[in-house]
N, C-alpha and C positions, 0 to 999 in steps of 0.2 A: 631725105638722108639725116638731114640734122634734128629733125625733131625725133628720130630712132636714137639716134646719139644721146639725145637729151633724157630721154625714156630710160634708156639702159644707165646712163650714168646718175640716176634717181634710184633706180633699181639696187643697183650695187652699193651705192654708199648707204641706204637704207640698212641693206644687209648687214653693209660692216659696221656700222655706226651700234647697230643692236647688238651685235656677236662679239664685237671688242671693245666699245666705248668712245664715244666721242674723241677724246683728247688723243688714245694711241691709233688712228686713222687719218695717214695722210693723204693729200690730192692724189700724190704720187703713186699711192697704195690703191686709191680708187681708181686712176688712168689704168694701173696694171690690170685691177681687176676686171676693167670694160674691154680693152686691149686699144688703148689710143695713146696718143701722148698728152703728155702734162698741160701744154700749151692747147690741143683742141679742149681738153677738159676746161680751163680758163675762159675760152671761147664762149662757154656756156654758163658758168659758174665762176666768177672771179676769186671767192674765197669759200673755205666751209660755212660761211655762216651764210650765205647766197644760198647753199643746199639745205641748211636750217630752216631757213624761211619757206622755203618752196614745200620742203616735209610739212612746216605746221600748217600751212594755207591748206594742203591735202588732207590733215588731220581734221582741221576745222569744217571741212567739208563733210568729213565723215559723223564728225558730233551733230551738225547740222540736220543732217538724215536721222541720228538717233532721239534727237530733241523734238522732231515731228510726230513719234510717235503717241496715238492716241490710248487712254484708258476710261473705262467706264467699269463700276462694281460688280458687271456680267464679264467683262473681259480682260481684268488686272491680272490675273495670273499670268495668260499668254503675254498680257502686253510689259509685264514685270520682268519675267524670264528672258524676252527677246531683247529689252532695254538692257537690261542688266549684262546679257553678254555681250552686246554691240559696245558695254563701256570697256569689259575685259578687253574683247577684241580690239578696240583702239588702244589701249597700252600694250597689248601683246604685238601688235604691228607697228607702232611707232613709241615702243619702249624707251628707248634712247631720250627722247622728246621729255619723258615723265622723269627718267632717270638721271639723266645726265646734266640738267640745267645748270648746275652748279659751275658746270665745265664751258658751255658754249655762252655762259651768260646774256643778256639782253640784246635781242635781234631787231624788234619794231614794235614801236609804240601802239599803233593802231593793232597789231597782232596781241600784244601782251593785253591791250584792254580789253578785245574778243576772249582771251583765257581767262580772264578774270570772270568774265560774266558766265563763262561754262561753267563755274563754282555754282554760282546762284541760281543757275536754270537748271542744272543739276538736281540741284536738291530741292528745289520747288516742286520738281515732276516726281522726284521720290515721295514727298512729303503728300502729295496728290493722291499717289497710287496706294501709300499704306492706308490712307485715309478710305480709300474704294476698298481695300482686303478688309479693312473692321467694318465698313458697311457692308460687305458680302459675308460678313462673320467666318473669313480666314484667318482672321488675327486680332490677338485680343491686346491692347496696349493702352496704356491711358495718350490721353491729347497731349500731356505735356512730355511724352517720352517723344513723340515722331520728329520733331527739331532734332533732338539729338542723335537720332536713330540715322536719320539722314545724312547729318555730319560725318557719322562713324562710318556708315558704308562707302561715304564718297572717299574718307581717309583710307579705308582698307585699300581700295581700288587704284586712288591714285597715288600709294605711295608703296603698293606692292611690288613692284620692282625693284626700289631702293631698299626696301627691307631686306631683299633676296639676295642683292648686290652685298649689302654691310653685312650679313649676320652669315651666309651661309655661301658666300664669294659667288653666287650665280649670276652670270651675266645674261646668257642668252637664255630667255624664256621657251619653253617646249609648251604643248598641250598638257601635258600634266602639269605644270608650274601653273600654268593659265587656270586650270580646273580646280588645284587646290587654293587660289584665292579666290575665287566664286565660293568655295567650300568654308573658307575663313570668312568671308562676307555673312554667308547665313549662319554661323555660328552666331552672329550678333541677334539673332531675333525668333532662330528657328522653335524654340522651346515655345513661343508666344502664338506659333501657325496650328493649325489644325492637323491632323494628320491627312485628312484628303490635302491640304495645300503643300504640306510636305512631300508628299508623293508626289502629286505635280510636278514639283520643281525638281526633283530626284532625278525624275524622267526627262525633264525639257529643259535645265536650266542651265546644263554643263556645254562645252565646247565639244 
């Protein structure tokens, strides 16, 4: 029963943080949503930051699954569509972690170290996939543009929720705004893709 209550707290807190922003959601509001006393919530999570850390660990597990995706020149279009969609889905499901970091601040040194490595691991895989696309003649860009392209793709994905919040006052992401982010990311290099590659991504890369 205790584990079920903990799971319900995590589901409710993630939804409330995503929809309303970390700062505006209180433990009392989460307790009300779950239908338990605030003391019961504190039994499982002493503070909102404890909730944040648990969500961060869940996100890291999701990221590890994405980082395990393999690519070859023969499979790169499918691998890239899958990899990229998972990145945006991570941002969608755990948007408050990407968007509200200035609000919840530092949580755990080990976690922060893992998060820092995510950028390096992600951009390394992106660069490898772009090289596979070039080798398979799906993409035409010079070698010296591969690393900047990977950086720019990561920036679009990583800061998409923040951009929407700051420029359009959109806090809650839906499938339309998720796919709009994917579309913005492809705008970085789609003119360098073959017609076949563009057609493939149009059919397979969106959520």
